[in-house]
C-alpha positions in Angstrom: 0.0 0.0 0.0 1.4 3.4 -1.0 1.1 6.2 1.5 1.8 9.6 0.0 3.0 12.4 2.2 0.7 15.0 0.6 -1.8 14.9 -2.2 -3.3 18.3 -2.9 -5.3 17.0 -5.8 -7.1 14.6 -3.5 -7.6 17.2 -0.8 -8.9 20.0 -3.1 -10.8 17.5 -5.1 -13.1 16.9 -2.2 -14.2 20.6 -2.6 -13.9 20.8 -6.4 -17.5 21.8 -7.1 -17.5 24.6 -4.4 -14.1 25.8 -5.5 -15.3 26.0 -9.1 -18.4 28.1 -8.0 -16.1 30.4 -6.1 -13.9 30.9 -9.1 -16.9 31.6 -11.3 -18.1 34.1 -8.9 -14.8 36.0 -9.0 -14.5 35.8 -12.8 -18.1 37.1 -13.2 -17.5 40.0 -10.8 -14.6 41.5 -12.7 -13.0 42.6 -9.4 -9.7 40.8 -8.6 -7.9 42.9 -6.0 -9.1 44.4 -2.7 -12.8 43.5 -3.3 -15.8 41.9 -1.6 -14.3 38.3 -1.5 -11.3 39.6 0.5 -13.5 41.6 2.8 -15.8 38.6 3.4 -12.9 36.2 4.0 -11.2 38.6 6.4 -14.4 38.9 8.5 -15.0 35.2 8.4 -11.4 34.3 9.3 -11.2 36.8 12.1 -14.5 35.5 13.6 -13.2 31.9 13.2 -10.1 32.8 15.2 -12.1 34.7 17.8 -10.5 38.0 16.9 -11.9 41.3 15.6 -9.6 42.0 12.7 -7.9 40.1 9.8 -5.8 41.6 7.1 -5.1 39.5 4.0 -1.6 39.7 2.6 0.6 37.9 0.1 2.1 35.2 2.3 3.0 34.2 5.8 6.4 35.8 5.9 4.9 39.1 4.9 2.3 38.8 7.6 5.0 38.5 10.3 7.1 41.2 8.7 4.2 43.7 8.6 3.3 43.0 12.2 6.8 44.0 13.2 6.7 47.0 11.0 3.3 48.0 12.3 4.7 48.0 15.8 7.7 50.1 14.6 10.1 47.4 15.4 13.3 47.8 13.4 17.0 48.7 13.4 18.6 48.4 16.9 15.8 46.2 18.2 15.8 42.6 19.2 13.1 40.0 18.8 13.0 36.7 20.7 12.4 33.8 18.2 12.5 30.0 18.5 15.7 28.4 17.4 13.7 25.5 16.1 11.4 26.9 13.4 11.2 27.4 9.6 13.5 30.2 8.6 10.6 32.5 7.7 10.2 33.4 11.3 13.8 34.7 11.5 13.6 36.4 8.1 10.6 38.5 9.1 12.7 39.9 11.9 15.7 40.5 9.7 13.6 42.2 7.0 12.2 44.6 9.6 15.8 45.5 10.4 15.8 44.0 13.8 18.0 41.1 15.2 16.5 37.6 15.9 17.5 36.2 19.3 17.0 32.5 19.4 15.6 30.4 22.3 16.1 26.6 22.2 13.1 24.3 22.2 11.7 21.7 24.5 12.7 18.4 22.7 9.4 16.8 23.7 7.0 19.4 22.1 9.5 21.0 19.7 8.3 24.5 20.8 10.3 27.2 22.5 11.4 26.4 26.0 9.6 29.1 28.0 12.0 28.8 31.0 14.8 30.0 28.7 13.2 33.2 27.4 13.8 35.7 30.1 17.6 35.1 30.1 17.6 36.3 26.5 15.7 39.6 27.2 17.7 42.8 27.1 16.9 46.5 27.1 16.6 46.2 23.3 14.0 43.4 23.2 10.8 44.6 21.7 8.8 41.4 21.0 8.6 37.6 21.3 7.5 35.6 18.3 6.0 32.3 19.6 5.7 29.7 16.8 3.0 27.0 17.1 5.3 24.5 15.5 3.8 21.6 13.5 0.4 22.9 14.7 0.8 22.6 18.5 0.3 26.0 20.2 3.2 27.2 22.3 2.8 27.7 26.1 1.0 31.0 25.6 -0.1 31.8 29.2 3.5 31.8 30.4 4.8 33.6 27.3 2.1 36.3 27.5 3.0 36.8 31.2 6.7 37.3 30.3 5.6 39.8 27.6 3.4 41.8 30.2 6.2 41.7 32.8 8.7 43.2 30.4 6.3 45.4 28.4 7.1 43.7 25.1 4.8 42.5 22.4 3.9 38.8 21.9 3.3 37.7 18.3 2.0 34.3 17.2 3.6 32.6 14.2 0.5 30.5 13.5 1.5 29.4 10.0 0.9 25.8 10.8 -1.8 26.2 13.4 -5.1 26.9 11.6 -7.8 25.8 14.0 -5.5 24.8 16.8 -6.5 25.9 20.3 -5.0 26.7 23.7 -7.3 26.8 26.7 -10.3 26.7 24.4 -9.1 29.8 22.4 -8.0 29.4 18.9 -4.6 30.3 17.5 -4.8 33.9 16.2 -6.4 35.2 19.4 -3.7 34.1 21.8 -1.4 37.2 21.8 -1.2 40.8 20.5 -1.2 39.7 16.9 -0.7 36.6 14.8 0.7 35.8 11.3 -0.8 33.0 9.2 0.3 31.4 6.0 -2.1 30.0 3.4 0.6 28.2 1.4 -1.2 25.3 -0.5 0.0 22.6 1.8 -1.2 24.2 5.0 -4.3 22.9 6.9 -6.1 26.0 5.4 -4.3 26.3 2.1 -5.0 28.5 -0.9 -4.6 27.4 -4.5 -1.6 29.7 -4.6 0.2 31.8 -2.0 -1.4 33.9 0.7 -1.3 35.0 4.3 -3.1 37.0 6.9 -2.5 39.1 10.0 -5.1 38.6 12.8 -5.4 40.9 15.8 -7.7 42.6 18.3 -5.7 45.8 17.9 -7.5 48.2 15.5 -4.5 50.5 15.3 -2.2 47.6 14.2 -4.9 46.3 11.8 -5.1 49.7 10.0 -1.3 50.2 10.1 -0.6 46.8 8.5 -3.4 47.2 6.0 -1.9 50.5 4.8 1.6 48.9 4.8 0.4 46.0 2.6 -1.0 48.4 0.0 2.0 50.7 -0.8 1.6 52.5 2.5 -1.6 54.1 1.4 -4.5 54.9 3.7 -6.5 55.7 0.6 -5.8 55.6 -3.1 -2.8 57.8 -4.0 -2.4 59.0 -0.4 0.9 57.3 0.7 1.4 58.1 4.4 4.4 55.8 4.9 6.8 53.7 2.9 4.8 50.5 2.2 4.8 47.3 0.3 2.8 45.5 -2.3 1.6 42.3 -0.6 -2.2 41.6 -0.9 -4.4 38.5 -0.8 -6.2 38.6 -4.1 -9.9 38.0 -4.7 -9.6 34.6 -6.2 -7.5 33.2 -3.3 -9.8 34.8 -0.8 -12.8 33.1 -2.5 -11.1 29.7 -2.5 -10.1 30.2 1.2 -13.8 31.0 2.1 -14.7 27.6 0.8 -11.9 25.8 2.5 -12.4 27.6 5.8 -15.9 26.0 6.0 -14.2 22.5 5.7 -11.3 23.2 8.1 -12.7 21.8 11.3 -13.8 18.6 9.6 -10.4 18.1 8.0 -8.6 18.9 11.3 -10.7 16.2 12.9 -9.4 13.7 10.4 -5.8 14.8 11.3 -6.6 14.4 15.0 -7.8 10.9 14.5 -4.8 10.0 12.5 -2.4 11.5 15.1 -4.2 9.5 17.8 -3.7 6.3 15.7 0.0 7.0 15.4 0.2 7.5 19.1 -1.5 4.2 19.7 0.6 2.2 17.3 4.1 3.7 17.6 4.8 2.2 21.0 8.5 1.6 20.7 11.3 2.9 22.9 13.3 3.8 19.8 10.6 6.1 18.5 10.0 9.4 20.2 6.5 10.7 19.4 5.5 14.3 20.1 4.2 15.3 23.5 1.1 17.4 23.8 0.9 19.9 26.7 -2.2 20.3 28.8 -5.1 22.4 27.5 -3.9 22.2 23.9 -5.6 20.9 20.9 -3.1 20.8 18.0 -4.1 21.2 14.4 -1.6 18.4 13.5 -0.3 20.1 10.5 2.7 17.7 10.8 3.3 14.5 12.8 7.0 14.6 13.7 8.8 11.8 15.4 12.5 11.4 16.5 14.5 8.3 15.5 18.1 7.3 15.2 19.8 6.2 11.9 17.2 8.2 10.1 18.6 7.8 6.6 18.4 4.0 6.7 14.8 4.2 8.0 13.8 6.6 5.3 15.4 4.3 2.7 13.4 1.3 4.0 10.1 3.2 4.1 10.6 4.6 0.6 11.1 1.0 -0.7 7.7 0.1 0.9 5.9 3.1 -0.7 5.8 5.2 2.5 6.7 8.8 1.8 8.3 11.0 4.5 9.9 14.4 4.8 12.3 16.2 7.2 11.1 19.4 8.9 13.7 20.9 9.0 17.1 19.4 8.0 18.9 22.7 8.5 18.0 25.1 11.3 18.1 28.8 10.7 21.2 29.2 12.9 23.0 26.6 10.8 21.9 28.0 7.5 24.3 30.0 5.2 21.9 32.9 5.5 22.8 33.4 9.1 26.3 32.0 9.0 28.6 34.0 11.4 25.7 36.1 12.6 24.0 33.8 15.2 25.7 31.4 17.5 24.8 27.7 17.0 21.9 26.2 18.8 22.9 22.7 20.0 19.5 21.3 20.9 17.9 22.4 17.7 20.8 21.1 15.6 20.4 17.7 17.4 16.7 17.7 16.6 17.4 18.5 13.0 19.4 15.3 12.8 16.7 13.1 14.3 13.2 14.4 13.3 11.1 12.7 10.7 7.6 13.8 9.5 5.2 11.0 8.8 2.2 11.2 6.4 -0.9 12.9 7.8 -3.9 14.7 6.3 -7.3 14.4 4.8 -6.0 12.7 1.7 -5.3 9.6 3.8 -7.4 6.8 5.4 -6.7 5.3 8.8 -5.7 2.1 7.1 -2.8 4.0 5.5 -1.7 5.3 8.9 -1.7 1.6 10.1 0.4 0.7 7.1 2.9 3.5 7.6 3.2 2.6 11.4 3.8 -1.1 10.7 6.5 -0.4 8.2 8.1 2.2 10.4 8.3 -0.3 13.3 9.7 -2.9 10.9 12.3 -0.4 9.7 13.4 0.3 13.3 13.7 -3.4 14.0 15.7 -3.9 10.8 18.1 -1.1 11.6 18.5 -2.2 15.2 19.1 -5.8 14.1 21.7 -4.7 11.6 23.5 -2.5 14.1 23.6 -5.3 16.7 25.1 -7.6 14.1 28.1 -5.3 13.4 31.4 -6.7 14.8 
C-alpha cells in the first residue's frame, strides 16, 4: 500500500464543485484585487479565530514582517524567536531591520522552552514571536506573562496552526497579533500563496493594511513607505470555501495522530508530547529516531513517503552564517526528526500501514546494528 506524504489534488478534489463556484463568482465580478471576497474572508477568518480584525496579505512571511513594521520594530531592536522553526520566522525579523535572538526548544514538544526566554531579554528586546510548530500551540499563558512583565509585544507565528486551540481559544487570538500562511500545503491552504494578520488591535490592523498596500491609507495617499503584498480576490474566494471545511479536515488529522500515538509504542521512536489544555491542528506529525537515513530508505522502498522538517536550522543556514551562535539542541533535533504522512488525503488504514513499516524499519536497523562486529 502506498502512503503519499501529501496529495493536494485529492484534498482539493473533495471541494472541487464549491471551489469552481467560487472561481466563477470572482470571474463574473470583474473585481480581482481588494474587493468583496477579500473583505468577506477577512471577516470570516477573524471570527473563526475569535478576533476582531484580519488583514489578508501575500504570504505568511509578509504577515509577520508587517506586524513587526506595524509595531515600529526595526534597526537596533531585538526580537525573541524560537531556534527550532522554519527560517521565515527569522527572516521576518531581519527584513524589519531587527535582530533575531533564538531560544532553544523543549525536545518533547519542539516548541520554544519558556524557561529560557527571560535570560535572552535585554533592554533592546521589543517582541517575542511564539511559533506554534507543527500545529501545537506554544505555552502562551507563560509567554504572555513574560511579555506583560517586560512590556514587550507577543506575536504568534500561526503558519501551521489553523484551527489549533489553547485553553479553548483558537490560534490567532492568543497574543497581541498573529501571522498566518495559506501556502497550499497548510491545513487552510490556498490554491496559490497567501497569508493574513489577525489581531484585536484596531491600530495595528489599520497600520498593517496600509503597509500592505503601498503605505496608502486611501488611493494615491501614501502616508508611509509601504509594500505590495495583498491577498487577491480569487485566493480569498477559495479560502472561504476551505475555511468551512477546516474543522472537519482537522478532525481527520486528529484521528490519524491518535492512531499513530496508539501504534508507535517503541522505545526507539519518540512521538510528540502534547501539553495540557492544547488541541493541536496536527499540520505535521513529527517523530524522532536514530539512523534516520536508513529508516527513510526502508520506508521509501515500501511506498511510505516521509519528509524532514527541517534538515537545516536557521542558525546553521548560510543565510545566518557567522551572525547567530549555534543552537545545539535544535541542531540535534534536526538530525533526528522525521515527518510521517498525515492529512485528509489519507485513510486510517494507510496510517496503520505506515506505522507497521516504520516499526519494521526500526527493528531492521536495530538488528543490523547489533550484528556489526
